[in-house]
C-alpha positions in Angstrom: 118.6 127.0 82.2 115.2 127.0 81.8 113.1 128.1 85.2 109.5 129.0 86.3 108.7 132.6 86.1 110.1 132.8 89.9 112.9 131.4 89.3 112.8 129.4 91.9 114.2 125.5 91.2 112.8 123.0 93.4 115.5 120.3 95.3 114.9 116.4 95.5 116.8 116.6 99.1 115.9 112.9 99.9 113.8 109.8 99.5 112.4 107.0 101.6 110.5 103.6 101.1 109.2 100.3 102.9 110.5 97.4 101.3 108.0 96.2 98.9 106.3 93.0 99.1 103.8 90.9 96.6 100.3 91.5 98.1 99.6 89.0 100.4 102.8 88.1 102.0 105.3 90.1 104.4 103.3 93.5 104.3 99.8 92.2 104.6 98.9 93.1 107.9 99.6 96.8 107.0 97.4 99.3 105.5 98.2 102.0 103.1 98.4 104.6 105.7 100.6 102.4 107.7 102.9 101.8 104.7 102.8 105.9 103.9 103.5 106.7 108.1 106.5 104.3 108.3 108.0 105.7 105.3 107.6 109.5 105.9 108.3 108.7 109.4 112.1 107.5 108.3 112.3 110.3 105.7 111.8 113.0 108.3 114.4 110.9 110.7 116.9 110.5 107.8 117.3 114.1 106.9 116.9 115.4 110.9 113.9 117.6 109.7 112.3 119.7 111.8 108.6 118.6 111.2 107.2 122.2 112.1 108.9 123.4 109.1 106.9 121.6 106.3 104.3 123.4 104.8 102.7 121.0 102.7 102.3 117.2 102.3 100.7 115.3 99.1 100.2 111.6 99.2 98.9 109.6 96.3 96.9 106.3 96.2 94.6 104.3 93.9 92.6 102.0 95.8 91.5 104.4 98.6 90.1 103.2 101.9 86.3 104.1 102.4 86.8 104.9 106.2 89.8 107.3 105.4 89.6 108.1 101.9 92.4 110.9 102.7 95.6 109.4 103.6 97.8 112.2 103.3 95.7 113.9 106.2 96.3 110.3 108.2 100.0 110.1 107.3 99.9 114.0 108.3 99.5 113.5 111.8 102.3 111.6 112.6 103.5 113.2 116.0 106.4 114.7 114.0 104.2 117.6 112.2 102.1 120.3 114.0 98.6 119.0 113.5 97.9 122.4 111.4 100.0 121.0 108.4 97.7 121.0 105.5 97.6 117.9 103.6 95.6 116.5 100.6 95.5 113.1 98.6 95.6 113.2 94.9 95.3 110.1 92.2 96.4 109.5 88.9 96.5 105.8 88.8 100.0 104.5 88.8 101.6 108.0 88.5 99.7 109.2 91.9 103.0 109.6 93.2 103.8 111.4 90.5 101.3 113.9 90.7 102.0 114.1 94.0 105.4 115.6 93.7 104.5 117.8 90.9 101.6 118.9 92.7 104.0 119.8 95.7 106.9 121.2 93.5 104.2 123.5 92.1 103.3 125.0 95.4 107.2 125.5 96.1 107.7 127.2 92.5 104.9 129.7 93.1 106.2 130.3 96.5 103.1 128.9 98.3 105.3 126.7 100.0 109.4 125.9 100.7 109.6 122.4 102.3 107.1 119.6 101.4 106.9 115.9 101.6 105.0 113.8 98.9 105.0 110.4 97.6 102.4 107.6 98.3 101.6 104.3 99.7 99.0 101.3 98.6 97.8 98.1 99.9 96.8 95.8 97.3 96.2 93.3 100.0 93.6 95.2 102.1 91.2 96.3 99.3 87.7 97.3 99.7 85.1 94.4 99.2 81.6 96.3 98.0 78.0 94.9 98.6 76.2 94.1 95.3 73.9 97.0 94.5 70.6 94.7 95.5 72.8 94.3 99.1 73.4 98.0 99.4 69.7 99.1 98.6 68.0 96.5 101.2 70.2 97.5 103.6 69.8 101.1 103.4 65.8 100.8 103.3 66.7 98.3 106.6 68.2 101.3 108.5 65.0 103.6 107.4 62.6 100.7 109.0 60.7 102.3 111.6 59.9 99.0 113.5 61.6 95.1 113.7 59.1 94.0 111.4 59.4 96.0 108.7 62.8 95.7 108.8 63.2 92.1 109.1 60.6 92.1 105.9 62.8 94.3 104.0 65.4 91.8 104.7 63.6 88.9 103.4 63.7 90.7 100.1 67.6 89.6 100.0 68.4 87.2 97.4 71.2 84.5 96.9 72.7 87.1 94.0 72.9 90.0 96.2 75.5 87.9 98.4 78.0 88.0 95.5 80.4 90.9 96.4 82.0 92.8 94.1 85.8 93.4 94.7 88.0 96.2 92.3 89.2 95.5 89.2 92.3 96.3 87.7 90.5 97.2 84.2 89.7 100.0 81.7 86.0 101.4 82.6 85.6 102.5 79.4 86.5 99.1 78.0 86.4 96.6 79.8 90.0 95.7 79.0 92.2 94.6 81.8 96.0 96.3 82.0 97.4 92.7 81.1 95.1 92.2 78.4 96.2 95.7 77.2 99.6 94.7 77.2 99.0 91.7 75.5 97.5 93.9 72.6 100.1 96.4 72.5 102.8 93.5 72.2 101.0 91.7 69.3 100.8 95.6 67.5 104.1 96.4 67.8 105.6 93.2 67.3 106.9 92.4 70.7 108.0 88.9 70.9 107.6 86.7 74.1 111.5 86.2 74.1 112.0 89.4 74.2 109.6 90.3 76.9 111.0 87.3 79.1 114.7 88.6 78.8 113.8 91.8 79.5 112.4 90.5 82.9 115.0 88.3 83.5 117.2 91.6 83.0 115.0 93.6 85.4 115.2 90.1 88.0 119.1 90.3 88.1 119.9 94.1 88.2 117.2 94.0 91.5 119.2 91.4 92.6 122.5 93.3 92.1 121.3 96.4 93.2 120.2 94.5 96.2 123.5 92.6 97.1 125.6 95.9 96.7 123.6 97.7 99.1 122.3 100.5 96.8 118.5 99.6 96.9 118.5 98.6 100.4 119.9 101.8 101.4 116.6 103.5 100.2 114.5 100.9 102.5 113.1 101.8 106.0 113.0 98.2 107.5 109.5 97.2 108.9 108.7 95.0 111.7 107.4 91.6 110.5 103.8 91.0 111.5 102.2 89.5 113.8 105.1 89.1 116.4 107.0 92.3 115.1 110.2 90.5 116.6 112.2 90.5 113.3 112.2 92.9 110.3 112.0 93.2 106.8 114.5 94.6 105.2 114.4 94.1 101.4 111.8 93.5 98.8 110.0 90.0 98.3 109.4 89.9 94.3 113.1 89.7 93.5 113.7 86.2 92.0 117.8 85.8 92.2 117.6 82.4 91.1 115.6 83.4 87.9 116.4 81.6 84.2 115.1 82.5 80.9 114.2 78.5 80.6 111.9 79.3 83.7 110.3 82.4 82.5 109.8 80.9 78.8 108.0 77.7 80.4 105.5 80.3 82.0 101.9 79.8 80.5 100.0 82.8 79.1 97.8 84.8 81.7 95.2 86.7 80.0 95.2 85.9 76.1 95.6 82.3 76.9 95.9 81.3 73.2 97.5 83.9 71.4 98.9 86.0 74.6 102.7 86.9 75.4 102.4 88.1 79.0 102.7 85.9 81.6 102.8 86.4 85.0 107.1 86.3 84.9 106.9 89.4 82.6 104.2 91.5 84.2 104.6 93.3 87.8 103.0 91.5 90.7 100.3 93.3 92.8 102.3 94.6 95.7 102.2 96.6 99.0 104.7 99.5 99.9 105.1 103.3 100.7 107.1 105.8 99.6 108.1 109.4 100.3 110.3 112.1 98.8 111.3 115.5 100.6 111.2 118.4 98.4 112.7 122.1 99.1 113.0 125.6 97.6 116.6 125.9 96.6 117.0 128.6 98.6 115.4 126.9 101.9 117.4 123.9 101.4 120.6 126.3 101.4 119.4 127.7 104.5 118.8 124.7 106.2 122.2 123.3 105.2 120.9 120.5 103.0 122.4 119.3 100.1 120.2 118.2 97.4 120.3 114.9 95.4 119.1 116.8 92.3 116.5 119.3 91.1 113.4 119.1 89.3 114.3 120.1 85.5 110.9 119.7 83.9 108.2 117.5 83.6 104.7 116.9 81.3 101.6 114.7 81.4 100.4 113.2 78.2 97.3 110.4 77.3 96.1 108.4 74.7 92.9 106.8 73.7 92.5 104.0 76.3 91.1 101.7 73.7 94.2 101.6 71.6 97.8 101.4 73.1 96.6 102.2 77.0 100.1 102.3 78.1 101.9 104.1 75.3 101.6 107.6 76.7 105.0 108.1 77.9 106.0 108.5 74.2 104.1 111.3 74.2 104.8 112.6 77.6 108.8 112.3 77.2 109.8 114.7 74.2 107.8 117.2 76.1 109.3 117.1 79.1 112.7 116.7 77.4 111.4 120.0 74.9 110.6 122.1 78.4 114.1 120.8 79.8 116.0 122.1 76.8 117.6 118.9 76.4 117.3 115.7 73.5 117.1 111.8 74.7 121.2 112.1 73.7 121.8 114.7 76.8 120.1 111.7 79.3 122.9 110.2 81.4 120.3 107.7 83.0 116.7 106.5 82.3 114.2 104.9 84.9 111.5 103.6 82.9 108.3 102.5 85.2 107.8 98.4 84.2 104.5 98.1 84.1 105.2 95.1 81.6 107.7 94.1 79.7 105.8 94.5 76.7 104.9 97.9 77.7 108.4 98.9 78.6 109.4 97.7 75.0 106.7 99.2 73.1 107.4 102.5 75.0 111.2 102.1 73.8 109.7 101.2 70.3 107.9 104.2 70.5 110.2 106.8 71.4 112.3 105.6 68.1 109.2 105.6 66.0 108.7 107.9 63.0 104.9 107.3 63.4 104.9 107.9 67.1 106.8 111.2 66.7 104.2 112.5 63.9 101.7 112.1 66.7 103.8 113.8 69.1 104.0 116.8 67.0 107.4 116.1 65.9 109.3 115.8 62.6 111.9 113.1 64.1 111.7 110.8 66.7 112.8 111.1 70.3 115.5 108.9 69.9 116.9 105.2 70.6 117.3 104.5 74.5 120.5 103.1 75.3 120.0 100.1 77.6 123.1 100.6 79.4 121.4 103.7 80.8 117.8 102.2 81.6 116.7 100.6 84.9 120.0 99.7 86.0 119.0 98.3 89.6 115.7 96.4 87.8 112.4 98.1 88.0 108.6 97.2 88.8 109.0 93.8 87.4 111.2 92.4 90.0 110.9 95.2 92.7 107.3 95.2 92.6 104.4 98.0 92.0 102.2 99.5 94.9 100.2 101.6 92.6 100.0 104.7 94.7 104.1 104.5 95.6 105.9 103.9 92.5 106.4 107.0 91.2 108.3 108.3 94.3 110.8 105.0 94.4 111.3 105.3 90.8 112.3 109.2 91.5 114.5 108.1 94.3 116.3 105.6 93.1 117.0 107.7 89.9 118.4 110.5 91.9 120.7 108.5 94.2 122.1 106.5 91.3 123.0 110.1 89.4 124.7 110.9 92.8 126.5 108.1 93.0 127.9 108.3 89.2 128.5 111.9 89.5 126.1 112.2 86.0 124.2 115.1 85.4 121.1 114.7 83.8 118.4 111.7 84.4 114.7 111.0 82.5 111.8 109.3 84.4 108.4 108.2 83.0 105.7 105.9 84.2 102.6 104.4 82.4 99.4 105.1 83.9 95.7 103.2 83.7 93.1 105.4 81.7 96.0 105.7 79.0 97.8 108.6 80.9 101.1 108.5 80.9 104.3 111.0 82.5 108.1 111.7 82.2 110.4 114.0 84.4 113.6 115.5 83.9 116.0 115.7 86.9 119.1 117.2 87.1 122.1 116.4 89.8 122.7 118.7 91.9 
């Protein structure tokens, strides 16, 4: 079995998340820091972990709060941990939690840590709204004024256009294309039909509804008090539409390319609030402390493509690297979790893994292989459960490890696409 140079395996002990809620709804009064704290506190509680044993806390987020940019440090200040716990924040767009997890795993592999908590959180309700450049320049100049008349004179320079705020855009700075526009482009380039997207989205909702009803998904969730009265609990994801039908999805109009597009609100993941965290340990420390891991990290890889091309196709390049590092093929994999940013993206990724063209781009003589849909996203995915950018990677890993354990199967693979043309893949092995 491939191992690190130290021979130290990284154990995934447990994972917990908050409910995922569409932005502007049930979790709108919680900040990303709040959501991160809720997930981490529950993780410590469920595992009966002595917080003093944690060596490292790494957290991912995408839309950072200007007033508290190091979300990891704020989460680490929970009373469960000593104030000396080192903590830092990472960002790799939609793979931010994955970056946090692999950063923490690397530190364990190197022997720099034995116990780590990693994950991420996002509030896409509470995003920072920026002043225009003109407003900022005037306010800075006014703050330096030495008298009231001078300050009023500077403020008088403001014009109506200066009051127009700037909101964060889910678009590529390098191309100006939104992720939805990129997904539409991928659908056209790869011949992904509107019908196949809508049917895949329906599959996601029906699978997530089943996973919720039988308790598999809710077992991963810490119930959260519902604002503003906090007199009830939010215990499930509110994006799962169990009453959806193909006909309803097919009736929705395209959102991004209104004339020729196929991406709609129904086959795209919603903007979502939520937090998630996983507990990682060295194999030796887990045994010393009496923990039975869910799984071990076998390998991982990151890759990137030109953002001006197929923005969300990089998992197709990351997956063969992760498989090779694990000494496995796609046929060896028992369960697959693919982040569902858009149905068009997932179907393009699946097509790419079976493509000779993409195999050549990855330096392979043959394609990675055909994805077995019976192994794929068996409890739905981001299209239904939701996608808090900074948290999704930890949610996907937790779901994959739990389901491997329930089924008694050996190998799992997860993939995550990310803005900037980036992609991630990880192989895990059931403990």
